[in-house]
N, C-alpha and C positions, 0 to 999 in steps of 0.2 A: 423632631420634625423641623423645628426653626432653623437648626444649624444645617440640616440637609437642604432646606430651602435657600439658605444663604449661599451654600456653595453652588447650587443650581443656578441662582441669579447672577453670580459672578462669572459664570460660563466656564467653557472648556477651551484649552489651548495651552500655550506655554504656562509653566507653573506661575501661579499668582501669589506673590508674597516675597518678603524680603529674603534674598538668598535662597529662594525655593529651587532655582535650577542648579545652583552650585551645590546645595546640599544633596539633591538627588544624584548629582554626578559623583559626589564624594562616596557614595555607596559602592561605586565601582572603582573609583580612583584612590580612595583614602585621602589622608591629610587634612581632614577638616578640623577647624578649631574647637568644634563642640562634639566630641565623639559619641556621647550618648544619644544625641539626636539622630545621628547617622545610624546607629544600631536600631533605634526604633523605626526609622523609616525603612529600613531593610525588612523589618517584620511586617510593617503595615502595607508595604508596596509602593506608596507615594507619600510625599509630605502632607498633601492636603487631607488625604484619608485619615492619616495620623491625628491631624488637628480636629477634624470633625469628630472622630471617635472620642479621643481623650477629652475634648473640649465638652462634649456631651456628658461623659461620665463624671466631669468635675462637679456637676450640678447636684446629683445625689450624694457625693462625698461632701460637699458644703452643707446639704441638708442634714446629714448624719453629724458632721461636726457642730452644727449649730445646736442640735439636740444634746449631743454629749457635753457641751459646755453650757447648757442652760440658756443659750441665746435664742432658742426657738429655730425652727427650720424655715421660717418665712423669708429670711434673707436669700435663701437659694432660689426661691421663685423670682425674686428680682435679678438673680445672676442668670437665670434662664432666658431673660428677655432683654437685659441690658445691652445696648449697641456694643459698648466696649468688651463685652464678654462674647457676644454672638459673632461680631465680625472678625476677630483673630481666630476663631474657631473654624472659619471658612478659608483661611489663608494657608498658602504652602510655606509655613514658618514653624518656629519652635516655641512661640508665646504660649500657646494653648497647651501643648504637652508638658511644658515646664511648669505651668500653674497646676495642672493635674498632679504632678509629682509632689510639689509642695503640699497641696491639700491632703494628698494621701498620707504624707508623713505627718501632718498635723493631727490627722484622724487616728492614726496608729499610736501616736503619742498620748492619747487619751487612755490607753489600756495598760495601766500599772506602770512601775518603775522600769521594767525591761522594755515595755512598749514605748515609753518615753525616750530612751536612748536609741532604740531602733528607728523611732519616728523622726528624730533630728538627723539620722544618718540619711533616711530616705528622702527627707525634704532637702537636705543639702546637695543631694545629686542632682537637683534640678538645674543647678548652675552649670552642669556639663551638658544641658540641653539648650539652655538660653539664659545667660547670666543677668540679662536684664530683668529676670523674675525676682531678683534679690529681695526687694521690699516686701514680697509676699511671705518671706521667712519670718516676719514678725508674728506670723500666726502661731509660731513656737513658743511665744511668750504666754499663751493660754496654758501651757503645760511647762512651766520653766525649766524642769529638768532635762527637757528635750534639747535645750540650748547645748548642754554638755555632749550630747551625741553629735549635734552639728559641728561644735568645735573640734571634736576628734577628728573629723574629716579634713580639716584645714590643711594638713601637709599635702593632700592630693588636691583638694578643691580650690585653694587659695589662687592658684594659677588662673583659674577662669575668672576670678574677680579682680584681676590686675587693673582693668581700667577704672576700678573704683578706689582700690587700695593704694595702687603703685602707678598712677597715670603717666602716660608719655605724651606730653604736649605736641601739637602739630602733627598727630598721626591719626586723627579722624575718630569717629565713635568707637571704633574697635580698639582704640589705644587710650582714651580717656572719655569719662563720663562727666567731666567737669569743663565743657566748652565755655560756659558763661564766665569762668574765672581764667580764661586763657589756656585751658587744659590742665591747670594745676588743681590739686585738692585744697580746700580752705585751710589757711595757716594761722590766720589773725582773727581777732574779733571783728575787725572791718570786713573780712572776707565772709564771716558767718552773718553778719548783719546784711550785707549785699545779697547773699544767698537767700535770705529770708524774705527781704522786701522784694527782690526780683521774682522770687517763687510766688509770692502771694499774687503778684501782678499777672504773671503768665497762668498760673493755676486757674484763677478765677476769671481770667479773661478768655478762657476757651469757650468754643461753641457749646450751646446747651446740651447737645446730644452726648459729648464726651462725659459728662456727669461728675466733673470735679466738685461741683456744688454738693455732691453727695458726701464728701468728706466732712463739710461743715455740719451736714444734717446728722450724720452718724454721731459726731461729737456731741451735738446737742442731745440727741436721742439718749445716748449712753448715760447722760447725766439725769435723765427723767426719773421721777420715783417709780418704784415697781408696780406694775399693773396688778390690781387685786386678783388674787388666786393664781397668778403666774409663779413658776419656780423662781426662787431666788438666784439672780445671775451671779451676784457676788462682786466684791470691790475690785478683785484682780481681774476678772474677765471683763468687767466694765472699762477699767483703765487701760487695757491694751489698745482701745481705740485711740488713744492720745499718741503713741509712737506712729501709729498708722497715718493720722492726721498730719503729722510733721514730715513723714516720708513723702506725702503728696506733694507738700510744698517744697522739700528738697528736690525732688525729681524735676519739677519745673524750674527751680532756681538753678540747678547744675547744668541742665540741657540748654536753657534760654532759648535763643532764636532757633536752635537746632531741636527743638522739642517736636515729637511726633505724638498724637493722640494715644496711640497704643501703648506708649511707655508708662502711662498711668494705671494700666489695667492691673498690674501686680499689687497695687494699693487699693484701688477703688473697688475691685471685685471682692476681696476679703472684707472690706469695710461694710458691704451690704449686710453682713451677718448682724451688725449692729443696728442697722436701719431696720431690720425685721423685728427688733425688739418691740417697736412701738407702731409700726406701719403695718396694716392688714395686707396679707399676701395678694389679695386679689388686685391691689394697687399696681402690681406688676405688670398688669396688661397695658398700662399707660405707655410703657416702654416700647411696645410693639410698633407704635407710629414712628419714633425716631429711628429704630432699628431698620424698618423697612425703607424710610428715608435714605440712610446711610447706603444700604445695599443697591437700591434701584438707582441712585445718582452715580455711585461709583461704577455699576455695571453699564449704565448708558454711556459714561465717559469711556469706559474700556471698548465698548462696541465701536465707537468712532475713531480711537486712537490705535487700538490693537485690531486692525481691520480683518485679519483672518481668524481671530478667535470666534468661536462659536458662542455667542451671548444671547440669551432670551431677550426679545424686545418688548419691553414693558415702559410705559409712560413713568418717567421718574417722579417720585413724590417730592414735592419741594417746599414742604411745610416748614422744615427747619433749614437753617444754613449748614451746608456740609462742604468743606474744601475738598471736592473729589479729585482735583488735579494733585494736591499733596498725597492723598491716599493712593492714587493710582502710581505716582512716580516713585513711591518707596516700595511698591509691590511689583511694578513691571516697567516697560519702557515702550516707546512707539514701535508698532509692528513686531513685538517680541515673538508671536507665534510665527510669522513670516520668517524671522531669523532662524527660529528652530527648524522650520521645514528647509530653509537654506542649508542649515548644518547636515541635515539628513541627505540632501542632494549632493553636497560636496563630499561627504563621506563615501558616497556611491561612485562619484565620477573622478575624484583626484588621484593621480598616479601615485604609487607608493614612494614615500619619503618627500612628497611635495611640500612647499612653503606657501602658507596662505596668509595674507595680510588682512586684518580688520581694524577698523577706526575705533578708537576708545569712546566710550560713552560715560556719562556722568553715573557715579555710584558703581561703577564696574559693570554696567548693564550689557556691555559687549559679550558678557559671559553667557547671554542667551543663545548666542550662535557658538561661542568658544567651548563651553562645557560640554554640550552634546556632541560636538565634533571630536574633542579629546577622548570622550568615552568610546565612540565609534572607531576612531582612527588615531590611535596613539602614535602612529608613525608618522603623522603630518606635523610639520613644524608651524606653529601659529605665531605670528608676529602682530603685536598690538601697536599701533601707530596713533600719534596725536593729530 
């Protein structure tokens, strides 16, 4: 219900999410960087429907995984309400579907040796949906044999991890996930030290709603003595929280000033399993307030910037600081819905073989017009000018 409400609050119009329009166009045109995402959109009908459905199904999978690993299912209740889990589930993006596949693989990995290998293969397939989900693959450490299954896929999946493993400096986020180091992966102890200190500063300097503070909370909780009468979590399962904690720091340190709050989700959402060891599940209701604050503030901003989008008008909740402009700019652009309507008009009116010029926008957002026009009229030559 919360994820359906989130989609409703963000409104209808041009696809709202990173690469939403381009991904939906790739269903018809092909040639997308992440083919599994496109295949899933083809099944679901739209990128946002895919996110809402799989983002919702991730929660019971987390609950089952928590119980299978004796971490309890309480952490899944936190994932049900956490802004960093709810908001991506309402976007036309690959974040929520990719996290679903990782959690599904981690759950399958808990069923015997064959399940461990199969689970590793399934989880690793997530990088063909959205490789930014890679930190969540640390869930496979709950069943170490599953790492073998993941490794077996590397001849195919390594290409999707090139921005992490073989970065291309000066080629943007699609080419390198190390912008804080000039686009290069860390090579010296000084690089690692800078990555850590910068990461600590960026991670714990985030707005409260982002939830990076939960990484520290999970680390502390995992060290707590076992609750009386609770199943024994075990040293291995407790210790997996440690690489997740450092993954959170590494995400912040690697991206630096180009950091987006949603980049933390693949680390923070799984960490909630450890928070649930000691914190009662009813506490998850507290996250409803920041979640509604994020959704209503972004929706209010979209209503004013994307003027043709149909966005329900509610007074935004401003109890927490939310950089709604940052969230909007990575998910859409000014008058995106109007651009989409313009594409439909041009597809109807342009003569066959015509040439049409469109001005370039930041982050390739001229695609809000270009991609729908290319789908509808492949004969039209589109020229993007500066």
